[in-house]
Structures are given as structure tokens and as C-alpha cells.
C-alpha positions as CSV (number, residue, x, y, z in Angstrom):
1,M,21.3,22.9,18.0
2,Y,21.9,19.2,18.2
3,A,19.4,18.5,15.5
4,L,21.3,20.7,13.1
5,T,24.6,19.0,13.6
6,K,23.3,15.5,13.7
7,K,24.5,13.3,10.8
8,I,21.4,11.9,9.1
9,T,21.7,8.4,7.5
10,G,20.2,7.4,4.2
11,A,17.6,5.3,5.9
12,E,16.4,8.3,7.9
13,W,16.2,10.5,4.8
14,K,14.2,7.8,3.0
15,K,11.8,7.4,5.9
16,T,11.3,11.1,6.2
17,F,10.9,11.6,2.5
18,F,8.2,8.9,2.1
19,K,6.4,10.2,5.2
20,W,6.1,13.6,3.6
21,V,5.1,12.2,0.2
22,K,2.3,10.1,1.8
23,K,0.8,13.3,3.1
24,L,0.4,14.8,-0.3
25,P,-3.4,14.8,-1.2
26,F,-3.2,12.9,-4.5
27,V,-0.8,10.3,-3.0
28,K,-2.9,9.9,0.1
29,R,-6.0,9.2,-2.1
30,L,-4.1,6.6,-4.0
31,V,-2.9,4.9,-0.9
32,E,-6.4,4.9,0.7
33,K,-7.9,3.6,-2.6
34,E,-5.3,0.7,-2.6
35,L,-5.9,-0.1,1.1
36,D,-9.6,-0.1,0.6
37,K,-9.2,-2.5,-2.4
38,N,-7.0,-4.8,-0.4
39,M,-9.3,-4.8,2.7
40,K,-12.3,-5.6,0.4
41,S,-10.3,-8.5,-1.2
42,M,-9.3,-9.8,2.3
43,A,-12.9,-9.6,3.5
44,E,-14.2,-11.5,0.5
45,D,-11.5,-14.2,0.9
46,L,-12.3,-14.6,4.6
47,T,-16.0,-14.7,3.9
48,A,-15.5,-17.5,1.3
49,Q,-13.2,-19.4,3.6
50,L,-15.6,-19.3,6.6
51,K,-18.7,-20.1,4.5
52,G,-20.6,-22.9,6.1
53,M,-18.7,-22.8,9.4
54,S,-20.6,-22.8,12.7
55,Y,-19.6,-20.4,15.5
56,Q,-19.3,-21.2,19.1
57,R,-20.8,-18.1,20.7
58,Y,-21.3,-19.4,24.2
59,L,-19.5,-21.8,26.5
60,P,-21.1,-25.2,26.5
61,A,-23.1,-26.2,29.6
62,K,-20.9,-29.3,29.9
63,G,-17.1,-29.1,29.2
64,W,-15.8,-30.7,26.0
65,S,-13.6,-33.8,26.0
66,K,-10.0,-33.5,25.0
67,D,-10.8,-35.2,21.7
68,R,-13.5,-32.6,20.9
69,V,-11.1,-29.7,21.7
70,V,-8.4,-31.2,19.5
71,K,-11.0,-31.7,16.7
72,E,-12.0,-28.1,16.9
73,I,-8.4,-26.9,16.8
74,M,-7.6,-29.0,13.8
75,K,-10.7,-27.6,12.0
76,C,-9.5,-24.1,12.7
77,N,-6.0,-25.0,11.5
78,E,-7.4,-26.2,8.2
79,L,-8.8,-22.7,7.5
80,G,-5.4,-21.3,6.7
81,W,-3.5,-18.2,7.7
82,F,-6.5,-16.0,8.6
83,C,-7.0,-18.0,11.8
84,T,-3.3,-18.3,12.8
85,A,-2.7,-14.6,13.3
């Protein structure tokens, strides 16, 4: 009974409306197509940005010096926003 008497704000109507619209088959396909396009673009950008980079897959046998650690951090910072997330 409370749900029927509750006053619904404009933001709630908007949220509910778009939630329903996104479930429509043709809209869902459009959204998925756009998401796939964006994911592909991001993957290409990331691949290009990381080209030629070496990866540290294992811990070194001997620990790095402070200067080496700072150098690696600076190198990662130069990559841009992909590595700062």
C-alpha cells in the first residue's frame, strides 16, 4: 500500500523509464553494439600505448633500489590514464 501512496520524484521516473527502455530488444542491441565498439577502441588504444613495454611478471631475486622503483613508477605514470585507474 505504501508503494501506491509514495510520491515519485522526476529523477525516479526518469531512472525507471530508461531502465525499461534499455530492456527493449532493439535498444538493447544498439547499446551492446556501442559498448562493443567502445571496448574495441579502448583495447586498441591500450595496445598501442603499451607497445614495446616490458612486463615484470615475477619478483626479482634481489630487491630493487629506491631509485629503480621510482624510475618504474615514473615510467608507468607517463603511460597516461589507463594505468592510473
